[in-house]
C-alpha positions as CSV (number, residue, x, y, z in Angstrom):
1,M,137.8,242.6,-14.6
2,T,135.2,243.5,-12.5
3,T,132.3,239.8,-11.9
4,A,128.9,240.7,-12.0
5,T,127.4,237.7,-9.7
6,A,123.9,238.3,-8.8
7,P,121.3,241.3,-8.9
8,L,120.8,243.5,-6.1
9,T,117.4,242.6,-4.7
10,R,116.6,245.5,-2.2
11,T,114.4,248.4,-3.5
12,G,114.9,252.1,-3.3
13,A,119.0,253.4,-3.8
14,A,121.2,251.3,-4.5
15,T,124.5,251.7,-2.5
16,T,127.3,249.6,-0.4
17,A,127.9,249.4,2.9
18,A,129.8,253.0,2.9
19,G,127.3,254.9,1.8
20,T,128.9,254.8,-2.4
21,A,126.5,254.9,-4.7
22,T,126.4,251.0,-7.2
23,V,126.5,251.3,-10.6
24,E,124.1,248.6,-12.1
25,I,124.2,247.7,-15.5
26,R,120.4,245.6,-17.0
27,C,121.2,242.9,-18.9
28,P,119.0,239.8,-19.4
29,Q,119.1,238.5,-16.2
30,G,118.2,241.2,-14.6
31,W,120.2,244.1,-13.0
32,V,123.3,244.0,-12.0
33,A,125.5,245.2,-9.9
34,V,128.9,245.6,-11.0
35,C,130.6,248.3,-9.3
36,T,130.7,251.4,-7.4
37,L,130.5,254.6,-8.8
38,D,133.6,255.8,-7.2
39,D,135.7,252.9,-9.1
40,L,134.8,254.7,-12.1
41,I,137.4,257.2,-13.6
42,P,136.7,259.0,-16.5
43,G,138.6,259.1,-19.2
44,R,138.9,254.9,-18.2
45,G,137.1,252.1,-19.2
46,V,136.8,249.4,-16.7
47,A,135.7,245.4,-18.0
48,A,132.8,243.0,-16.0
49,L,131.8,239.9,-16.6
50,L,128.4,239.6,-16.6
51,P,126.3,236.0,-15.5
52,D,125.9,235.2,-19.2
53,G,129.8,234.8,-19.7
54,T,129.7,237.9,-22.2
55,Q,131.7,240.9,-20.9
56,A,130.7,244.6,-20.4
57,A,133.0,248.0,-21.2
58,L,131.4,250.8,-18.1
59,F,132.0,254.6,-18.4
60,V,131.7,257.9,-16.7
61,D,131.9,261.0,-17.8
62,R,133.5,264.4,-16.1
63,A,129.5,265.2,-14.6
64,G,129.4,261.5,-13.4
65,Q,127.4,260.2,-16.0
66,P,128.2,256.6,-16.4
67,Y,127.7,254.1,-19.8
68,A,127.9,250.5,-20.5
69,I,128.3,249.1,-24.1
70,A,129.7,245.5,-24.9
71,N,133.1,244.9,-24.0
72,R,134.0,242.8,-27.8
73,D,134.8,244.9,-30.5
74,P,132.8,243.8,-33.7
75,F,135.8,244.5,-35.9
76,T,138.2,242.2,-34.6
77,G,136.6,239.7,-32.3
78,A,139.0,240.9,-29.7
79,Q,137.3,242.3,-25.9
80,V,138.8,245.7,-25.5
81,L,136.9,248.9,-25.8
82,S,137.2,249.3,-21.9
83,R,141.5,249.6,-22.7
84,G,139.9,252.1,-25.6
85,L,140.1,256.2,-25.9
86,T,137.2,257.8,-24.7
87,G,136.7,261.9,-26.2
88,S,133.4,263.5,-27.6
89,A,132.1,264.2,-31.0
90,D,129.3,266.5,-31.7
91,G,128.5,266.2,-28.4
92,R,127.9,262.5,-27.7
93,P,130.7,260.9,-25.5
94,F,132.3,257.8,-27.6
95,V,135.1,255.1,-27.0
96,A,138.1,255.0,-29.9
97,S,138.8,250.8,-30.3
98,P,141.9,250.8,-28.8
99,L,142.9,248.1,-32.2
100,L,141.2,249.1,-35.2
101,K,140.6,252.9,-34.0
102,Q,136.7,252.8,-34.9
103,R,135.0,255.3,-32.0
104,F,131.7,254.1,-30.1
105,D,128.8,256.2,-29.2
106,L,128.8,255.5,-25.2
107,A,124.8,256.2,-25.5
108,S,123.6,253.9,-28.0
109,G,126.5,251.5,-28.8
110,S,126.8,253.2,-32.7
111,C,129.4,253.5,-34.2
112,L,130.8,256.7,-35.4
113,D,133.0,255.2,-38.0
114,D,130.6,253.1,-40.3
115,P,126.9,253.1,-38.9
116,S,126.0,249.7,-40.6
117,V,128.3,249.0,-36.8
118,S,127.7,248.9,-33.8
119,V,127.4,247.1,-30.4
120,P,124.9,246.2,-27.3
121,A,124.4,249.4,-24.9
122,Y,123.2,248.4,-21.8
123,R,120.9,250.9,-19.4
124,V,123.0,252.1,-16.4
125,R,121.5,252.7,-12.9
126,T,123.4,254.3,-9.8
127,G,121.8,255.4,-6.7
128,G,118.0,254.4,-7.3
129,G,118.2,256.6,-11.0
130,E,118.3,255.0,-14.2
131,R,119.4,256.3,-17.9
132,A,118.1,254.3,-20.2
133,A,120.7,253.5,-23.2
134,C,119.5,254.3,-27.4
């Protein structure tokens, strides 16, 4: 699991020393660097421990767009969404929980199988650009 320790304080594009874009999540503590974009593989999730002790599940699609939602499956309470299967339904990227298979929209966190349930979705930015979650 990746541990996010502190938000980046520099302005402009967020990059590592090697020039690879850093993926940052907006959480209550501010923008927190969690990994590089090269650390994410399409179709596979990565769990990150945030400063407040919660976990986020990070994903990247084949176009290189990163997403972050809470890692906790609301149906079971287990921290497993980063281990789920990814796909898309009606053009919406999702992750299916590895336990009970409910699908969660990666952009909004809403459950595609039960509209009354959702998980938090985090705003994500790389290289100074930002994608706001719904």
